[in-house]
mmCIF file of the N, C-alpha and C atoms, coordinates in Angstrom:
data_MODEL
# 
_entry.id   MODEL 
# 
loop_
_atom_site.group_PDB 
_atom_site.id 
_atom_site.type_symbol 
_atom_site.label_atom_id 
_atom_site.label_alt_id 
_atom_site.label_comp_id 
_atom_site.label_asym_id 
_atom_site.label_entity_id 
_atom_site.label_seq_id 
_atom_site.pdbx_PDB_ins_code 
_atom_site.Cartn_x 
_atom_site.Cartn_y 
_atom_site.Cartn_z 
_atom_site.occupancy 
_atom_site.B_iso_or_equiv 
_atom_site.pdbx_formal_charge 
_atom_site.auth_seq_id 
_atom_site.auth_comp_id 
_atom_site.auth_asym_id 
_atom_site.auth_atom_id 
_atom_site.pdbx_PDB_model_num 
ATOM 1   N N  . UNK A 1 1  ? 20.686 9.265  -24.646 1.00 0.00 ? 1  UNK A N  1 
ATOM 2   C CA . UNK A 1 1  ? 20.959 8.103  -23.714 1.00 0.00 ? 1  UNK A CA 1 
ATOM 3   C C  . UNK A 1 1  ? 22.381 7.197  -24.145 1.00 0.00 ? 1  UNK A C  1 
ATOM 4   N N  . UNK A 1 2  ? 22.882 7.921  -25.398 1.00 0.00 ? 2  UNK A N  1 
ATOM 5   C CA . UNK A 1 2  ? 24.564 7.617  -25.825 1.00 0.00 ? 2  UNK A CA 1 
ATOM 6   C C  . UNK A 1 2  ? 25.303 8.728  -24.887 1.00 0.00 ? 2  UNK A C  1 
ATOM 7   N N  . UNK A 1 3  ? 25.174 9.557  -24.282 1.00 0.00 ? 3  UNK A N  1 
ATOM 8   C CA . UNK A 1 3  ? 26.154 10.239 -24.149 1.00 0.00 ? 3  UNK A CA 1 
ATOM 9   C C  . UNK A 1 3  ? 25.852 10.194 -22.016 1.00 0.00 ? 3  UNK A C  1 
ATOM 10  N N  . UNK A 1 4  ? 24.787 9.769  -21.769 1.00 0.00 ? 4  UNK A N  1 
ATOM 11  C CA . UNK A 1 4  ? 24.570 9.070  -20.462 1.00 0.00 ? 4  UNK A CA 1 
ATOM 12  C C  . UNK A 1 4  ? 25.293 8.045  -20.028 1.00 0.00 ? 4  UNK A C  1 
ATOM 13  N N  . UNK A 1 5  ? 25.590 7.364  -21.420 1.00 0.00 ? 5  UNK A N  1 
ATOM 14  C CA . UNK A 1 5  ? 25.860 6.109  -20.544 1.00 0.00 ? 5  UNK A CA 1 
ATOM 15  C C  . UNK A 1 5  ? 27.285 6.346  -21.029 1.00 0.00 ? 5  UNK A C  1 
ATOM 16  N N  . UNK A 1 6  ? 28.075 7.145  -22.090 1.00 0.00 ? 6  UNK A N  1 
ATOM 17  C CA . UNK A 1 6  ? 29.064 7.517  -21.906 1.00 0.00 ? 6  UNK A CA 1 
ATOM 18  C C  . UNK A 1 6  ? 29.975 8.153  -20.741 1.00 0.00 ? 6  UNK A C  1 
ATOM 19  N N  . UNK A 1 7  ? 28.999 8.676  -20.161 1.00 0.00 ? 7  UNK A N  1 
ATOM 20  C CA . UNK A 1 7  ? 29.129 9.488  -19.081 1.00 0.00 ? 7  UNK A CA 1 
ATOM 21  C C  . UNK A 1 7  ? 29.639 8.554  -17.929 1.00 0.00 ? 7  UNK A C  1 
ATOM 22  N N  . UNK A 1 8  ? 28.463 7.227  -17.849 1.00 0.00 ? 8  UNK A N  1 
ATOM 23  C CA . UNK A 1 8  ? 28.305 6.676  -16.601 1.00 0.00 ? 8  UNK A CA 1 
ATOM 24  C C  . UNK A 1 8  ? 30.159 5.457  -16.832 1.00 0.00 ? 8  UNK A C  1 
ATOM 25  N N  . UNK A 1 9  ? 30.292 4.981  -18.446 1.00 0.00 ? 9  UNK A N  1 
ATOM 26  C CA . UNK A 1 9  ? 31.232 4.541  -18.716 1.00 0.00 ? 9  UNK A CA 1 
ATOM 27  C C  . UNK A 1 9  ? 32.453 5.705  -17.766 1.00 0.00 ? 9  UNK A C  1 
ATOM 28  N N  . UNK A 1 10 ? 32.620 6.663  -17.981 1.00 0.00 ? 10 UNK A N  1 
ATOM 29  C CA . UNK A 1 10 ? 34.014 7.233  -17.585 1.00 0.00 ? 10 UNK A CA 1 
ATOM 30  C C  . UNK A 1 10 ? 33.937 7.278  -16.298 1.00 0.00 ? 10 UNK A C  1 
ATOM 31  N N  . UNK A 1 11 ? 32.628 6.396  -15.555 1.00 0.00 ? 11 UNK A N  1 
ATOM 32  C CA . UNK A 1 11 ? 33.273 6.665  -14.094 1.00 0.00 ? 11 UNK A CA 1 
ATOM 33  C C  . UNK A 1 11 ? 32.403 8.318  -13.417 1.00 0.00 ? 11 UNK A C  1 
ATOM 34  N N  . UNK A 1 12 ? 31.254 8.687  -13.335 1.00 0.00 ? 12 UNK A N  1 
ATOM 35  C CA . UNK A 1 12 ? 29.953 9.381  -12.932 1.00 0.00 ? 12 UNK A CA 1 
ATOM 36  C C  . UNK A 1 12 ? 29.010 8.684  -12.143 1.00 0.00 ? 12 UNK A C  1 
ATOM 37  N N  . UNK A 1 13 ? 28.966 9.384  -11.159 1.00 0.00 ? 13 UNK A N  1 
ATOM 38  C CA . UNK A 1 13 ? 27.977 7.965  -10.397 1.00 0.00 ? 13 UNK A CA 1 
ATOM 39  C C  . UNK A 1 13 ? 26.516 8.809  -10.820 1.00 0.00 ? 13 UNK A C  1 
ATOM 40  N N  . UNK A 1 14 ? 26.596 9.971  -10.742 1.00 0.00 ? 14 UNK A N  1 
ATOM 41  C CA . UNK A 1 14 ? 24.710 10.045 -11.202 1.00 0.00 ? 14 UNK A CA 1 
ATOM 42  C C  . UNK A 1 14 ? 25.001 11.078 -12.326 1.00 0.00 ? 14 UNK A C  1 
ATOM 43  N N  . UNK A 1 15 ? 24.076 10.861 -13.339 1.00 0.00 ? 15 UNK A N  1 
ATOM 44  C CA . UNK A 1 15 ? 23.644 11.727 -14.931 1.00 0.00 ? 15 UNK A CA 1 
ATOM 45  C C  . UNK A 1 15 ? 21.925 12.307 -15.271 1.00 0.00 ? 15 UNK A C  1 
ATOM 46  N N  . UNK A 1 16 ? 22.112 13.543 -15.297 1.00 0.00 ? 16 UNK A N  1 
ATOM 47  C CA . UNK A 1 16 ? 20.768 13.463 -14.916 1.00 0.00 ? 16 UNK A CA 1 
ATOM 48  C C  . UNK A 1 16 ? 21.133 14.970 -16.464 1.00 0.00 ? 16 UNK A C  1 
ATOM 49  N N  . UNK A 1 17 ? 19.711 14.469 -17.224 1.00 0.00 ? 17 UNK A N  1 
ATOM 50  C CA . UNK A 1 17 ? 19.579 14.961 -18.359 1.00 0.00 ? 17 UNK A CA 1 
ATOM 51  C C  . UNK A 1 17 ? 19.025 16.245 -18.003 1.00 0.00 ? 17 UNK A C  1 
ATOM 52  N N  . UNK A 1 18 ? 19.282 17.596 -18.697 1.00 0.00 ? 18 UNK A N  1 
ATOM 53  C CA . UNK A 1 18 ? 18.306 18.472 -18.862 1.00 0.00 ? 18 UNK A CA 1 
ATOM 54  C C  . UNK A 1 18 ? 18.248 19.482 -19.630 1.00 0.00 ? 18 UNK A C  1 
ATOM 55  N N  . UNK A 1 19 ? 16.349 19.998 -20.163 1.00 0.00 ? 19 UNK A N  1 
ATOM 56  C CA . UNK A 1 19 ? 16.266 20.548 -21.206 1.00 0.00 ? 19 UNK A CA 1 
ATOM 57  C C  . UNK A 1 19 ? 16.960 22.315 -20.747 1.00 0.00 ? 19 UNK A C  1 
ATOM 58  N N  . UNK A 1 20 ? 16.727 21.910 -20.041 1.00 0.00 ? 20 UNK A N  1 
ATOM 59  C CA . UNK A 1 20 ? 17.638 24.202 -19.621 1.00 0.00 ? 20 UNK A CA 1 
ATOM 60  C C  . UNK A 1 20 ? 19.203 24.397 -19.370 1.00 0.00 ? 20 UNK A C  1 
ATOM 61  N N  . UNK A 1 21 ? 20.162 23.074 -20.341 1.00 0.00 ? 21 UNK A N  1 
ATOM 62  C CA . UNK A 1 21 ? 21.282 23.261 -20.690 1.00 0.00 ? 21 UNK A CA 1 
ATOM 63  C C  . UNK A 1 21 ? 21.430 23.400 -22.076 1.00 0.00 ? 21 UNK A C  1 
ATOM 64  N N  . UNK A 1 22 ? 22.429 23.630 -22.892 1.00 0.00 ? 22 UNK A N  1 
ATOM 65  C CA . UNK A 1 22 ? 22.617 24.246 -23.965 1.00 0.00 ? 22 UNK A CA 1 
ATOM 66  C C  . UNK A 1 22 ? 23.083 22.940 -25.176 1.00 0.00 ? 22 UNK A C  1 
ATOM 67  N N  . UNK A 1 23 ? 21.956 23.099 -25.785 1.00 0.00 ? 23 UNK A N  1 
ATOM 68  C CA . UNK A 1 23 ? 21.652 21.407 -26.603 1.00 0.00 ? 23 UNK A CA 1 
ATOM 69  C C  . UNK A 1 23 ? 20.564 21.028 -25.842 1.00 0.00 ? 23 UNK A C  1 
ATOM 70  N N  . UNK A 1 24 ? 19.882 20.630 -25.013 1.00 0.00 ? 24 UNK A N  1 
ATOM 71  C CA . UNK A 1 24 ? 18.521 21.097 -24.675 1.00 0.00 ? 24 UNK A CA 1 
ATOM 72  C C  . UNK A 1 24 ? 17.717 21.245 -24.998 1.00 0.00 ? 24 UNK A C  1 
ATOM 73  N N  . UNK A 1 25 ? 16.141 20.311 -25.259 1.00 0.00 ? 25 UNK A N  1 
ATOM 74  C CA . UNK A 1 25 ? 15.184 20.490 -25.854 1.00 0.00 ? 25 UNK A CA 1 
ATOM 75  C C  . UNK A 1 25 ? 14.025 20.270 -24.808 1.00 0.00 ? 25 UNK A C  1 
ATOM 76  N N  . UNK A 1 26 ? 13.145 20.679 -24.308 1.00 0.00 ? 26 UNK A N  1 
ATOM 77  C CA . UNK A 1 26 ? 11.744 20.360 -23.654 1.00 0.00 ? 26 UNK A CA 1 
ATOM 78  C C  . UNK A 1 26 ? 10.909 20.358 -24.986 1.00 0.00 ? 26 UNK A C  1 
ATOM 79  N N  . UNK A 1 27 ? 10.366 19.154 -25.774 1.00 0.00 ? 27 UNK A N  1 
ATOM 80  C CA . UNK A 1 27 ? 8.690  19.487 -25.807 1.00 0.00 ? 27 UNK A CA 1 
ATOM 81  C C  . UNK A 1 27 ? 7.664  19.394 -24.860 1.00 0.00 ? 27 UNK A C  1 
ATOM 82  N N  . UNK A 1 28 ? 6.304  20.372 -25.097 1.00 0.00 ? 28 UNK A N  1 
ATOM 83  C CA . UNK A 1 28 ? 5.000  20.046 -24.892 1.00 0.00 ? 28 UNK A CA 1 
ATOM 84  C C  . UNK A 1 28 ? 5.137  20.566 -23.498 1.00 0.00 ? 28 UNK A C  1 
ATOM 85  N N  . UNK A 1 29 ? 5.946  21.340 -23.531 1.00 0.00 ? 29 UNK A N  1 
ATOM 86  C CA . UNK A 1 29 ? 6.189  21.802 -20.882 1.00 0.00 ? 29 UNK A CA 1 
ATOM 87  C C  . UNK A 1 29 ? 5.467  23.071 -21.389 1.00 0.00 ? 29 UNK A C  1 
ATOM 88  N N  . UNK A 1 30 ? 4.172  23.600 -20.870 1.00 0.00 ? 30 UNK A N  1 
ATOM 89  C CA . UNK A 1 30 ? 3.332  24.814 -20.756 1.00 0.00 ? 30 UNK A CA 1 
ATOM 90  C C  . UNK A 1 30 ? 4.558  26.006 -20.311 1.00 0.00 ? 30 UNK A C  1 
ATOM 91  N N  . UNK A 1 31 ? 4.130  27.395 -20.607 1.00 0.00 ? 31 UNK A N  1 
ATOM 92  C CA . UNK A 1 31 ? 4.923  28.063 -19.556 1.00 0.00 ? 31 UNK A CA 1 
ATOM 93  C C  . UNK A 1 31 ? 4.732  28.262 -18.357 1.00 0.00 ? 31 UNK A C  1 
ATOM 94  N N  . UNK A 1 32 ? 4.158  27.909 -17.859 1.00 0.00 ? 32 UNK A N  1 
ATOM 95  C CA . UNK A 1 32 ? 3.512  27.932 -15.875 1.00 0.00 ? 32 UNK A CA 1 
ATOM 96  C C  . UNK A 1 32 ? 4.795  27.025 -15.246 1.00 0.00 ? 32 UNK A C  1 
ATOM 97  N N  . UNK A 1 33 ? 4.652  25.782 -16.104 1.00 0.00 ? 33 UNK A N  1 
ATOM 98  C CA . UNK A 1 33 ? 5.745  24.441 -15.954 1.00 0.00 ? 33 UNK A CA 1 
ATOM 99  C C  . UNK A 1 33 ? 7.246  25.253 -16.071 1.00 0.00 ? 33 UNK A C  1 
ATOM 100 N N  . UNK A 1 34 ? 7.532  25.792 -17.098 1.00 0.00 ? 34 UNK A N  1 
ATOM 101 C CA . UNK A 1 34 ? 8.790  26.019 -17.255 1.00 0.00 ? 34 UNK A CA 1 
ATOM 102 C C  . UNK A 1 34 ? 8.586  26.774 -16.540 1.00 0.00 ? 34 UNK A C  1 
ATOM 103 N N  . UNK A 1 35 ? 8.240  27.847 -16.264 1.00 0.00 ? 35 UNK A N  1 
ATOM 104 C CA . UNK A 1 35 ? 8.786  28.614 -14.820 1.00 0.00 ? 35 UNK A CA 1 
ATOM 105 C C  . UNK A 1 35 ? 8.894  28.356 -13.987 1.00 0.00 ? 35 UNK A C  1 
ATOM 106 N N  . UNK A 1 36 ? 7.773  27.601 -13.221 1.00 0.00 ? 36 UNK A N  1 
ATOM 107 C CA . UNK A 1 36 ? 8.021  27.173 -11.734 1.00 0.00 ? 36 UNK A CA 1 
ATOM 108 C C  . UNK A 1 36 ? 9.145  26.028 -11.567 1.00 0.00 ? 36 UNK A C  1 
ATOM 109 N N  . UNK A 1 37 ? 9.519  24.885 -12.380 1.00 0.00 ? 37 UNK A N  1 
ATOM 110 C CA . UNK A 1 37 ? 11.148 24.378 -12.669 1.00 0.00 ? 37 UNK A CA 1 
ATOM 111 C C  . UNK A 1 37 ? 12.138 25.078 -12.758 1.00 0.00 ? 37 UNK A C  1 
ATOM 112 N N  . UNK A 1 38 ? 12.424 25.695 -13.823 1.00 0.00 ? 38 UNK A N  1 
ATOM 113 C CA . UNK A 1 38 ? 13.613 27.163 -13.792 1.00 0.00 ? 38 UNK A CA 1 
ATOM 114 C C  . UNK A 1 38 ? 13.539 28.280 -12.949 1.00 0.00 ? 38 UNK A C  1 
ATOM 115 N N  . UNK A 1 39 ? 12.446 28.722 -11.923 1.00 0.00 ? 39 UNK A N  1 
ATOM 116 C CA . UNK A 1 39 ? 12.953 29.612 -11.017 1.00 0.00 ? 39 UNK A CA 1 
ATOM 117 C C  . UNK A 1 39 ? 12.037 29.363 -9.705  1.00 0.00 ? 39 UNK A C  1 
ATOM 118 N N  . UNK A 1 40 ? 11.898 27.786 -9.303  1.00 0.00 ? 40 UNK A N  1 
ATOM 119 C CA . UNK A 1 40 ? 11.268 27.944 -7.704  1.00 0.00 ? 40 UNK A CA 1 
ATOM 120 C C  . UNK A 1 40 ? 11.729 26.801 -7.640  1.00 0.00 ? 40 UNK A C  1 
ATOM 121 N N  . UNK A 1 41 ? 11.451 25.830 -8.499  1.00 0.00 ? 41 UNK A N  1 
ATOM 122 C CA . UNK A 1 41 ? 11.534 24.297 -7.587  1.00 0.00 ? 41 UNK A CA 1 
ATOM 123 C C  . UNK A 1 41 ? 13.038 24.018 -8.589  1.00 0.00 ? 41 UNK A C  1 
ATOM 124 N N  . UNK A 1 42 ? 13.976 23.846 -9.251  1.00 0.00 ? 42 UNK A N  1 
ATOM 125 C CA . UNK A 1 42 ? 15.180 23.964 -9.149  1.00 0.00 ? 42 UNK A CA 1 
ATOM 126 C C  . UNK A 1 42 ? 16.306 24.498 -8.054  1.00 0.00 ? 42 UNK A C  1 
ATOM 127 N N  . UNK A 1 43 ? 16.071 26.113 -8.340  1.00 0.00 ? 43 UNK A N  1 
ATOM 128 C CA . UNK A 1 43 ? 17.135 26.481 -7.429  1.00 0.00 ? 43 UNK A CA 1 
ATOM 129 C C  . UNK A 1 43 ? 16.717 26.597 -6.007  1.00 0.00 ? 43 UNK A C  1 
ATOM 130 N N  . UNK A 1 44 ? 15.114 25.898 -5.731  1.00 0.00 ? 44 UNK A N  1 
ATOM 131 C CA . UNK A 1 44 ? 15.478 25.544 -3.586  1.00 0.00 ? 44 UNK A CA 1 
ATOM 132 C C  . UNK A 1 44 ? 15.460 24.534 -3.298  1.00 0.00 ? 44 UNK A C  1 
ATOM 133 N N  . UNK A 1 45 ? 15.387 23.459 -4.697  1.00 0.00 ? 45 UNK A N  1 
ATOM 134 C CA . UNK A 1 45 ? 15.977 22.255 -4.384  1.00 0.00 ? 45 UNK A CA 1 
ATOM 135 C C  . UNK A 1 45 ? 17.929 22.583 -4.028  1.00 0.00 ? 45 UNK A C  1 
ATOM 136 N N  . UNK A 1 46 ? 18.429 23.779 -5.591  1.00 0.00 ? 46 UNK A N  1 
ATOM 137 C CA . UNK A 1 46 ? 19.830 23.599 -5.311  1.00 0.00 ? 46 UNK A CA 1 
ATOM 138 C C  . UNK A 1 46 ? 20.696 23.682 -3.851  1.00 0.00 ? 46 UNK A C  1 
ATOM 139 N N  . UNK A 1 47 ? 19.672 25.175 -3.299  1.00 0.00 ? 47 UNK A N  1 
ATOM 140 C CA . UNK A 1 47 ? 20.073 25.390 -2.417  1.00 0.00 ? 47 UNK A CA 1 
ATOM 141 C C  . UNK A 1 47 ? 20.048 24.636 -1.293  1.00 0.00 ? 47 UNK A C  1 
ATOM 142 N N  . UNK A 1 48 ? 18.931 23.752 -1.291  1.00 0.00 ? 48 UNK A N  1 
ATOM 143 C CA . UNK A 1 48 ? 19.065 22.752 0.261   1.00 0.00 ? 48 UNK A CA 1 
ATOM 144 C C  . UNK A 1 48 ? 20.264 21.304 0.051   1.00 0.00 ? 48 UNK A C  1 
ATOM 145 N N  . UNK A 1 49 ? 19.552 21.483 -1.207  1.00 0.00 ? 49 UNK A N  1 
ATOM 146 C CA . UNK A 1 49 ? 21.124 20.032 -1.260  1.00 0.00 ? 49 UNK A CA 1 
ATOM 147 C C  . UNK A 1 49 ? 22.622 20.344 -1.766  1.00 0.00 ? 49 UNK A C  1 
ATOM 148 N N  . UNK A 1 50 ? 23.033 21.421 -1.687  1.00 0.00 ? 50 UNK A N  1 
ATOM 149 C CA . UNK A 1 50 ? 24.282 22.400 -2.264  1.00 0.00 ? 50 UNK A CA 1 
ATOM 150 C C  . UNK A 1 50 ? 24.414 21.743 -4.281  1.00 0.00 ? 50 UNK A C  1 
ATOM 151 N N  . UNK A 1 51 ? 23.798 21.195 -4.622  1.00 0.00 ? 51 UNK A N  1 
ATOM 152 C CA . UNK A 1 51 ? 24.268 20.324 -5.564  1.00 0.00 ? 51 UNK A CA 1 
ATOM 153 C C  . UNK A 1 51 ? 23.452 21.600 -6.616  1.00 0.00 ? 51 UNK A C  1 
ATOM 154 N N  . UNK A 1 52 ? 23.852 21.595 -7.631  1.00 0.00 ? 52 UNK A N  1 
ATOM 155 C CA . UNK A 1 52 ? 23.703 22.993 -8.934  1.00 0.00 ? 52 UNK A CA 1 
ATOM 156 C C  . UNK A 1 52 ? 22.307 21.717 -9.870  1.00 0.00 ? 52 UNK A C  1 
ATOM 157 N N  . UNK A 1 53 ? 20.874 22.392 -9.649  1.00 0.00 ? 53 UNK A N  1 
ATOM 158 C CA . UNK A 1 53 ? 20.058 21.382 -10.171 1.00 0.00 ? 53 UNK A CA 1 
ATOM 159 C C  . UNK A 1 53 ? 19.363 22.195 -11.428 1.00 0.00 ? 53 UNK A C  1 
ATOM 160 N N  . UNK A 1 54 ? 19.297 21.639 -12.718 1.00 0.00 ? 54 UNK A N  1 
ATOM 161 C CA . UNK A 1 54 ? 18.774 22.401 -13.596 1.00 0.00 ? 54 UNK A CA 1 
ATOM 162 C C  . UNK A 1 54 ? 17.006 21.775 -14.357 1.00 0.00 ? 54 UNK A C  1 
ATOM 163 N N  . UNK A 1 55 ? 17.133 20.323 -13.759 1.00 0.00 ? 55 UNK A N  1 
ATOM 164 C CA . UNK A 1 55 ? 15.995 20.403 -14.335 1.00 0.00 ? 55 UNK A CA 1 
ATOM 165 C C  . UNK A 1 55 ? 15.522 19.081 -13.460 1.00 0.00 ? 55 UNK A C  1 
ATOM 166 N N  . UNK A 1 56 ? 14.441 19.639 -12.321 1.00 0.00 ? 56 UNK A N  1 
ATOM 167 C CA . UNK A 1 56 ? 14.294 18.652 -11.439 1.00 0.00 ? 56 UNK A CA 1 
ATOM 168 C C  . UNK A 1 56 ? 13.479 17.913 -11.679 1.00 0.00 ? 56 UNK A C  1 
ATOM 169 N N  . UNK A 1 57 ? 12.534 18.180 -12.450 1.00 0.00 ? 57 UNK A N  1 
ATOM 170 C CA . UNK A 1 57 ? 11.731 17.232 -13.188 1.00 0.00 ? 57 UNK A CA 1 
ATOM 171 C C  . UNK A 1 57 ? 11.562 16.370 -14.435 1.00 0.00 ? 57 UNK A C  1 
ATOM 172 N N  . UNK A 1 58 ? 12.296 16.072 -14.908 1.00 0.00 ? 58 UNK A N  1 
ATOM 173 C CA . UNK A 1 58 ? 13.024 15.144 -16.105 1.00 0.00 ? 58 UNK A CA 1 
ATOM 174 C C  . UNK A 1 58 ? 13.156 13.867 -15.748 1.00 0.00 ? 58 UNK A C  1 
ATOM 175 N N  . UNK A 1 59 ? 12.798 12.384 -16.587 1.00 0.00 ? 59 UNK A N  1 
ATOM 176 C CA . UNK A 1 59 ? 12.509 11.922 -16.597 1.00 0.00 ? 59 UNK A CA 1 
ATOM 177 C C  . UNK A 1 59 ? 14.277 11.111 -16.612 1.00 0.00 ? 59 UNK A C  1 
ATOM 178 N N  . UNK A 1 60 ? 15.439 11.568 -17.981 1.00 0.00 ? 60 UNK A N  1 
ATOM 179 C CA . UNK A 1 60 ? 16.337 10.908 -17.570 1.00 0.00 ? 60 UNK A CA 1 
ATOM 180 C C  . UNK A 1 60 ? 17.390 10.915 -16.790 1.00 0.00 ? 60 UNK A C  1 
ATOM 181 N N  . UNK A 1 61 ? 18.042 9.610  -15.588 1.00 0.00 ? 61 UNK A N  1 
ATOM 182 C CA . UNK A 1 61 ? 18.628 9.623  -14.714 1.00 0.00 ? 61 UNK A CA 1 
ATOM 183 C C  . UNK A 1 61 ? 19.448 8.338  -14.544 1.00 0.00 ? 61 UNK A C  1 
ATOM 184 N N  . UNK A 1 62 ? 20.638 8.293  -14.546 1.00 0.00 ? 62 UNK A N  1 
ATOM 185 C CA . UNK A 1 62 ? 20.977 7.460  -14.623 1.00 0.00 ? 62 UNK A CA 1 
ATOM 186 C C  . UNK A 1 62 ? 22.288 7.493  -13.475 1.00 0.00 ? 62 UNK A C  1 
ATOM 187 N N  . UNK A 1 63 ? 22.392 5.638  -12.502 1.00 0.00 ? 63 UNK A N  1 
ATOM 188 C CA . UNK A 1 63 ? 23.178 5.479  -11.330 1.00 0.00 ? 63 UNK A CA 1 
ATOM 189 C C  . UNK A 1 63 ? 23.972 4.719  -11.536 1.00 0.00 ? 63 UNK A C  1 
ATOM 190 N N  . UNK A 1 64 ? 24.793 4.579  -11.306 1.00 0.00 ? 64 UNK A N  1 
ATOM 191 C CA . UNK A 1 64 ? 26.407 4.041  -11.367 1.00 0.00 ? 64 UNK A CA 1 
ATOM 192 C C  . UNK A 1 64 ? 25.767 2.600  -9.840  1.00 0.00 ? 64 UNK A C  1 
ATOM 193 N N  . UNK A 1 65 ? 26.889 1.997  -10.509 1.00 0.00 ? 65 UNK A N  1 
ATOM 194 C CA . UNK A 1 65 ? 26.416 0.982  -9.536  1.00 0.00 ? 65 UNK A CA 1 
ATOM 195 C C  . UNK A 1 65 ? 27.147 0.430  -8.468  1.00 0.00 ? 65 UNK A C  1 
# 
């Protein structure tokens, strides 16, 4: 959370945590879900949105006002 708040204070408009970046970690994620997020959902959303997503189903997000 401190890194998310720090990013917002630096002027970032959208911050999203990810299990799949260096330093990220997941707990109790099944192999099938991990596979689907990494190789189906995140790539498809990235393709259609034009934004590189790494973890599309996590719960830590923040938006600037």
